MARVEX-344428 format. One record per residue (C-alpha): chain; x, y, z; residue in one letter. Coordinates in Angstrom, 2 decimals, decimal comma. Layout:
MARVEX-344428
A | X | Y | Z | A
...
//
This chain:
MARVEX-344428
A | 175,81 | 78,69 | 57,09 | M
A | 176,85 | 75,22 | 57,04 | R
A | 175,30 | 72,41 | 58,86 | P
A | 176,39 | 71,26 | 62,33 | A
A | 179,31 | 68,15 | 61,70 | P
A | 176,45 | 66,12 | 64,27 | L
A | 173,77 | 67,25 | 61,54 | L
A | 175,57 | 65,57 | 58,79 | L
A | 177,38 | 62,97 | 60,55 | A
A | 173,01 | 61,77 | 61,85 | L
A | 171,72 | 62,76 | 58,43 | A
A | 173,98 | 60,39 | 56,73 | A
A | 173,92 | 57,38 | 58,99 | A
A | 169,83 | 57,83 | 59,15 | A
A | 170,27 | 57,54 | 55,30 | A
A | 171,34 | 54,01 | 55,11 | C
A | 170,06 | 52,49 | 58,35 | A
A | 166,89 | 51,46 | 58,27 | P
A | 164,32 | 53,94 | 58,67 | R
A | 162,87 | 54,28 | 61,87 | P
A | 159,47 | 55,52 | 63,13 | P
A | 158,70 | 59,57 | 63,38 | P
A | 159,85 | 60,72 | 66,90 | G
A | 161,98 | 57,39 | 67,35 | A
A | 164,54 | 58,84 | 69,65 | V
A | 168,14 | 57,99 | 68,24 | L
A | 170,88 | 58,78 | 71,12 | G
A | 170,57 | 62,72 | 71,64 | D
A | 169,33 | 63,14 | 68,64 | A
A | 165,28 | 62,38 | 67,38 | V
A | 163,85 | 61,83 | 63,74 | R
A | 161,29 | 64,47 | 62,55 | V
A | 158,46 | 63,77 | 59,88 | C
A | 156,60 | 66,79 | 58,82 | E
A | 154,02 | 66,98 | 56,70 | E
A | 155,28 | 68,32 | 52,82 | G
A | 158,61 | 67,99 | 54,29 | R
A | 161,56 | 65,43 | 53,65 | P
A | 162,16 | 63,60 | 56,99 | C
A | 165,21 | 64,92 | 59,22 | E
A | 167,18 | 63,97 | 62,46 | V
A | 167,74 | 66,60 | 64,53 | R
A | 169,68 | 67,24 | 67,83 | P
A | 166,89 | 66,73 | 70,83 | T
A | 167,14 | 69,75 | 72,00 | A
A | 166,42 | 71,55 | 68,75 | S
A | 163,67 | 69,16 | 67,91 | A
A | 162,12 | 68,68 | 71,01 | T
A | 160,35 | 72,06 | 71,30 | F
A | 158,89 | 73,51 | 68,21 | R
A | 155,69 | 75,15 | 69,65 | P
A | 155,05 | 77,07 | 66,23 | E
A | 155,15 | 73,63 | 64,43 | E
A | 152,66 | 72,00 | 67,57 | A
A | 149,87 | 74,30 | 68,06 | N
A | 149,50 | 74,73 | 64,34 | R
A | 145,41 | 74,66 | 65,30 | R
A | 145,91 | 76,73 | 68,07 | G
A | 146,13 | 73,68 | 70,26 | E
A | 147,20 | 74,09 | 74,03 | R
A | 150,82 | 73,52 | 74,27 | Q
A | 151,63 | 69,95 | 75,79 | Q
A | 154,88 | 69,16 | 77,75 | D
A | 156,74 | 66,84 | 75,16 | P
A | 159,12 | 64,83 | 77,58 | D
A | 156,22 | 64,31 | 80,48 | A
A | 156,47 | 61,03 | 82,15 | Y
A | 154,82 | 58,41 | 80,18 | R
A | 155,21 | 55,02 | 82,39 | G
A | 158,86 | 54,75 | 81,61 | E
A | 160,74 | 51,89 | 84,12 | D
A | 162,05 | 54,44 | 87,18 | L
A | 165,20 | 52,68 | 87,33 | G
A | 166,58 | 52,76 | 83,54 | E
A | 165,12 | 56,66 | 84,34 | L
A | 167,76 | 57,32 | 87,07 | R
A | 170,49 | 55,14 | 85,40 | A
A | 170,30 | 57,86 | 82,34 | A
A | 170,09 | 60,44 | 84,65 | E
A | 173,55 | 59,27 | 85,89 | E
A | 174,78 | 59,18 | 82,08 | A
A | 173,85 | 62,96 | 81,95 | G
A | 169,83 | 62,61 | 79,65 | D
A | 168,48 | 65,49 | 81,30 | R
A | 165,16 | 64,20 | 80,10 | R
A | 165,29 | 61,42 | 82,39 | A
A | 166,10 | 63,97 | 85,02 | A
A | 163,16 | 65,89 | 84,16 | Y
A | 160,78 | 62,90 | 84,15 | R
A | 161,89 | 61,99 | 87,74 | L
A | 161,33 | 65,37 | 88,84 | G
A | 157,78 | 64,91 | 87,97 | L
A | 158,13 | 61,97 | 89,44 | V
A | 158,21 | 63,07 | 92,76 | H
A | 156,60 | 66,27 | 92,06 | Q
A | 153,07 | 64,89 | 91,28 | Q
A | 153,59 | 60,99 | 93,19 | G
A | 153,83 | 58,82 | 90,02 | L
A | 155,13 | 55,57 | 89,42 | A
A | 153,89 | 54,19 | 92,90 | G
A | 156,32 | 56,83 | 94,21 | A
A | 155,86 | 59,26 | 97,36 | P
A | 155,46 | 63,18 | 96,54 | R
A | 159,44 | 64,02 | 97,77 | D
A | 159,64 | 68,26 | 97,46 | P
A | 163,02 | 67,72 | 97,99 | R
A | 164,07 | 64,65 | 95,34 | L
A | 161,79 | 66,70 | 92,92 | A
A | 163,70 | 69,88 | 93,05 | T
A | 166,91 | 67,70 | 92,53 | R
A | 166,44 | 66,02 | 89,83 | H
A | 165,06 | 69,68 | 87,97 | F
A | 167,77 | 70,82 | 89,10 | E
A | 169,85 | 69,18 | 87,17 | R
A | 167,69 | 68,95 | 84,10 | A
A | 167,69 | 72,77 | 84,24 | A
A | 171,32 | 72,97 | 84,55 | E
A | 171,65 | 70,91 | 81,17 | A
A | 169,64 | 73,49 | 79,77 | G
A | 165,77 | 71,67 | 79,75 | H
A | 163,12 | 74,28 | 79,21 | P
A | 160,61 | 72,94 | 80,67 | W
A | 162,69 | 71,56 | 84,12 | A
A | 163,35 | 75,09 | 84,15 | R
A | 159,55 | 75,86 | 84,23 | F
A | 159,03 | 73,14 | 86,88 | R
A | 161,95 | 74,58 | 89,05 | L
A | 159,92 | 78,15 | 89,24 | A
A | 156,56 | 76,74 | 90,05 | Q
A | 158,24 | 75,49 | 93,09 | M
A | 160,32 | 78,21 | 93,98 | L
A | 156,90 | 80,43 | 93,70 | D
A | 154,75 | 77,58 | 95,69 | V
A | 157,69 | 78,11 | 98,59 | S
A | 158,21 | 81,34 | 98,45 | G
A | 162,06 | 81,26 | 98,22 | A
A | 164,54 | 82,63 | 95,77 | N
A | 162,02 | 84,82 | 93,35 | R
A | 165,16 | 86,52 | 92,03 | A
A | 165,86 | 82,64 | 90,51 | R
A | 162,19 | 81,83 | 89,91 | S
A | 162,04 | 85,03 | 87,71 | L
A | 165,45 | 84,02 | 86,13 | E
A | 164,25 | 80,44 | 85,31 | L
A | 160,67 | 81,26 | 84,25 | K
A | 162,58 | 83,84 | 81,94 | T
A | 164,87 | 81,42 | 80,41 | A
A | 162,24 | 78,89 | 79,71 | A
A | 159,74 | 81,27 | 78,05 | A
A | 162,65 | 82,49 | 75,65 | D
A | 163,20 | 78,42 | 74,74 | A
A | 158,97 | 78,30 | 74,30 | G
A | 157,63 | 76,99 | 76,98 | V
A | 153,79 | 78,82 | 76,69 | A
A | 152,91 | 78,10 | 80,59 | E
A | 155,89 | 79,97 | 81,62 | A
A | 155,39 | 82,93 | 79,36 | A
A | 151,78 | 82,94 | 80,40 | A
A | 152,88 | 83,29 | 84,18 | L
A | 155,38 | 85,80 | 83,32 | L
A | 152,07 | 87,88 | 81,57 | G
A | 150,23 | 87,64 | 84,86 | T
A | 153,11 | 88,71 | 87,32 | Q
A | 153,94 | 92,04 | 84,89 | Y
A | 150,01 | 93,14 | 84,74 | R
A | 149,80 | 92,40 | 88,72 | E
A | 153,19 | 93,67 | 89,47 | G
A | 154,22 | 90,67 | 91,61 | R
A | 157,17 | 87,97 | 91,69 | G
A | 159,62 | 90,79 | 91,73 | G
A | 158,74 | 92,39 | 88,45 | V
A | 156,92 | 96,07 | 88,68 | P
A | 153,86 | 96,78 | 86,90 | R
A | 154,46 | 96,44 | 83,59 | D
A | 151,34 | 96,64 | 80,68 | A
A | 153,42 | 96,39 | 77,95 | A
A | 155,29 | 93,65 | 79,34 | E
A | 152,73 | 91,62 | 80,47 | A
A | 150,88 | 91,85 | 76,63 | A
A | 154,43 | 90,92 | 75,23 | R
A | 154,46 | 87,63 | 77,06 | W
A | 150,77 | 86,96 | 77,24 | F
A | 151,34 | 87,39 | 72,95 | T
A | 153,84 | 84,47 | 73,38 | V
A | 151,22 | 82,36 | 75,15 | A
A | 148,33 | 83,09 | 73,19 | A
A | 150,06 | 82,66 | 70,09 | E
A | 151,31 | 79,09 | 71,65 | N
A | 147,77 | 78,28 | 72,64 | G
A | 147,31 | 78,77 | 76,52 | V
A | 143,64 | 80,29 | 76,23 | P
A | 143,91 | 82,13 | 79,81 | E
A | 146,53 | 84,40 | 77,88 | A
A | 144,44 | 84,93 | 74,44 | Q
A | 141,60 | 85,87 | 77,10 | Y
A | 144,08 | 88,03 | 79,11 | N
A | 145,08 | 89,05 | 75,81 | L
A | 141,36 | 90,15 | 74,21 | G
A | 141,18 | 92,12 | 77,29 | L
A | 143,84 | 93,88 | 77,50 | M
A | 143,55 | 95,14 | 73,36 | H
A | 139,98 | 95,90 | 74,55 | Y
A | 140,91 | 98,07 | 77,28 | R
A | 144,18 | 99,50 | 75,54 | G
A | 146,34 | 98,50 | 78,08 | E
A | 149,77 | 97,87 | 77,53 | G
A | 148,67 | 97,81 | 73,88 | V
A | 146,79 | 99,86 | 71,32 | P
A | 142,88 | 99,89 | 71,54 | R
A | 141,67 | 97,52 | 68,78 | Q
A | 138,43 | 96,14 | 69,33 | L
A | 138,85 | 93,58 | 66,04 | H
A | 142,17 | 92,74 | 67,40 | E
A | 140,18 | 91,75 | 70,76 | A
A | 137,76 | 89,98 | 69,79 | L
A | 140,36 | 88,10 | 67,74 | K
A | 141,90 | 86,64 | 71,17 | W
A | 138,57 | 86,27 | 72,49 | M
A | 137,48 | 84,14 | 70,11 | R
A | 140,53 | 82,02 | 70,56 | Q
A | 139,99 | 81,94 | 73,66 | A
A | 136,42 | 80,96 | 73,71 | A
A | 137,61 | 78,30 | 70,95 | T
A | 139,96 | 76,74 | 73,25 | N
A | 136,87 | 76,36 | 76,02 | G
A | 137,70 | 78,93 | 78,25 | H
A | 134,10 | 79,87 | 80,08 | V
A | 134,32 | 83,34 | 80,63 | P
A | 135,49 | 84,05 | 76,92 | A
A | 132,66 | 82,35 | 75,67 | Q
A | 130,52 | 84,30 | 77,98 | R
A | 132,37 | 87,41 | 76,74 | A
A | 131,89 | 86,39 | 73,37 | V
A | 128,30 | 85,57 | 73,51 | G
A | 127,19 | 88,96 | 75,06 | Q
A | 129,07 | 90,88 | 72,19 | L
A | 127,13 | 89,01 | 69,16 | Y
A | 123,93 | 89,24 | 71,41 | L
A | 124,33 | 93,16 | 71,88 | T
A | 126,85 | 94,37 | 69,69 | G
A | 129,68 | 96,96 | 70,29 | L
A | 130,72 | 99,45 | 68,85 | D
A | 131,23 | 98,96 | 65,39 | T
A | 130,64 | 95,41 | 65,74 | M
A | 127,55 | 94,29 | 64,91 | G
A | 124,82 | 91,89 | 66,68 | Q
A | 124,64 | 88,25 | 65,26 | D
A | 122,10 | 86,17 | 66,96 | F
A | 122,84 | 82,79 | 66,19 | Q
A | 126,76 | 83,02 | 67,04 | E
A | 126,13 | 84,68 | 70,69 | A
A | 123,70 | 81,58 | 70,72 | R
A | 126,19 | 79,24 | 70,31 | T
A | 129,16 | 81,07 | 72,35 | W
A | 125,94 | 81,65 | 75,26 | L
A | 124,86 | 77,79 | 75,12 | A
A | 128,76 | 76,66 | 75,35 | S
A | 129,22 | 78,54 | 78,68 | A
A | 125,90 | 77,57 | 79,68 | A
A | 126,12 | 74,07 | 79,55 | S
A | 129,36 | 74,02 | 81,59 | Q
A | 127,26 | 75,65 | 84,61 | G
A | 128,14 | 79,09 | 83,76 | D
A | 124,88 | 81,35 | 85,23 | R
A | 125,46 | 84,78 | 83,57 | E
A | 125,63 | 83,20 | 79,85 | S
A | 122,53 | 80,53 | 81,60 | Q
A | 120,41 | 83,84 | 82,17 | R
A | 121,58 | 85,84 | 79,20 | L
A | 120,26 | 82,66 | 76,82 | L
A | 117,11 | 82,94 | 78,13 | A
A | 116,43 | 86,22 | 78,17 | D
A | 117,18 | 85,71 | 74,10 | L
A | 114,87 | 82,67 | 74,12 | D
A | 112,15 | 84,78 | 75,82 | R
A | 112,95 | 88,00 | 73,81 | A
A | 112,14 | 85,58 | 70,72 | V
A | 109,49 | 84,30 | 71,87 | A
A | 107,68 | 87,75 | 72,74 | A
A | 107,88 | 89,69 | 69,79 | D
A | 110,34 | 90,67 | 66,59 | R
A | 111,82 | 93,33 | 67,79 | D
A | 114,13 | 91,97 | 70,14 | Y
A | 116,80 | 92,84 | 67,62 | V
A | 116,75 | 96,27 | 69,14 | R
A | 115,75 | 95,36 | 72,57 | R
A | 119,35 | 93,91 | 73,13 | F
A | 121,16 | 96,53 | 70,73 | R
A | 119,90 | 98,80 | 74,07 | L
A | 121,87 | 96,69 | 76,15 | L
A | 125,26 | 97,49 | 74,24 | S
A | 126,42 | 99,63 | 77,48 | P
A | 125,91 | 96,59 | 79,45 | Y
A | 128,12 | 94,32 | 77,05 | T
A | 130,74 | 97,47 | 77,38 | A
A | 131,17 | 97,50 | 80,80 | G
A | 131,41 | 93,64 | 80,93 | Y
A | 134,44 | 94,23 | 78,68 | W
A | 135,82 | 96,56 | 80,52 | G
A | 135,16 | 95,23 | 84,30 | S
A | 136,03 | 92,09 | 83,86 | A
A | 138,43 | 90,19 | 85,91 | P
A | 141,53 | 88,76 | 84,18 | Y
A | 142,68 | 85,06 | 84,38 | A
A | 145,29 | 85,09 | 87,20 | G
A | 147,28 | 82,68 | 88,79 | Y
A | 147,17 | 81,70 | 92,24 | W
A | 149,49 | 79,27 | 94,93 | W
A | 149,36 | 77,04 | 97,55 | R
A | 150,97 | 75,63 | 99,76 | P
A | 153,29 | 72,63 | 98,10 | Y
A | 151,53 | 69,20 | 98,13 | G
A | 147,87 | 70,58 | 98,54 | H
A | 145,78 | 69,63 | 95,53 | P
A | 146,24 | 71,26 | 92,80 | G
A | 148,72 | 73,85 | 94,19 | H
A | 149,19 | 75,90 | 91,07 | Y
A | 146,57 | 76,46 | 88,04 | G
A | 144,71 | 79,05 | 86,39 | W
A | 141,63 | 80,92 | 87,78 | Y
//
């Protein structure tokens, strides 16, 4: 397929002009420099959303167009000139009460609408969130979330996974569809989705039951700081589970991390491990006898979910 004329023109201009720094915005394009590859100029729409590159190290996806202190007057002028990123940032300003502006859901919705109509994926996600909070137009909310997730917004995919797993928000219960969306979100660094996907692989819900796949995703969630995942991984290594053996060093690492963040069950298990080690050398066998306890935990642990509260309430949406 031949490059688009716009790309050819931008590339030619960039070759002759002084080199701007990586990430510099050039009108409706951006100069992108990646390790091991020559720099190139890409249209903003394609260069902004590259989740497979942003999360090579398993990092949680960040909003690439978040408000960063821009002058509000300049943003308004840019929005009137058709800049969808400016419209989106103004939506964030009024949604969150930034830059001294009061929270105003009506204004936030208006700006998100303009950005969403211009195809901005994160604006579609934010607008869907606002519709969910208000309880209005579930069909449109689902359409917006799906479009955002298809465009690479990992949080939108995670939220869709929750909806299909629980059968709410206008969709039926569908474990396979939930697992599909959780996989998209998990691959792009959402620890709650990684945790949920680990449980689904362990239980065989929506995906084949694969214990090693379950542990892989649970470890990834634990590495990304998800406390219930740290507890689950610590318990598994403490007692062993099915074909997966014990590893007390790994168990101590994960339980200590969860315990340091106030998780009482991890604190109890860590204390049990310390007492057993101090008391006798038969603790390996003793903890192995507790593997049904670990199996019960992995089999009945609650999924990470998403909650809604009236708009304007501090933390009116988020994971629990």
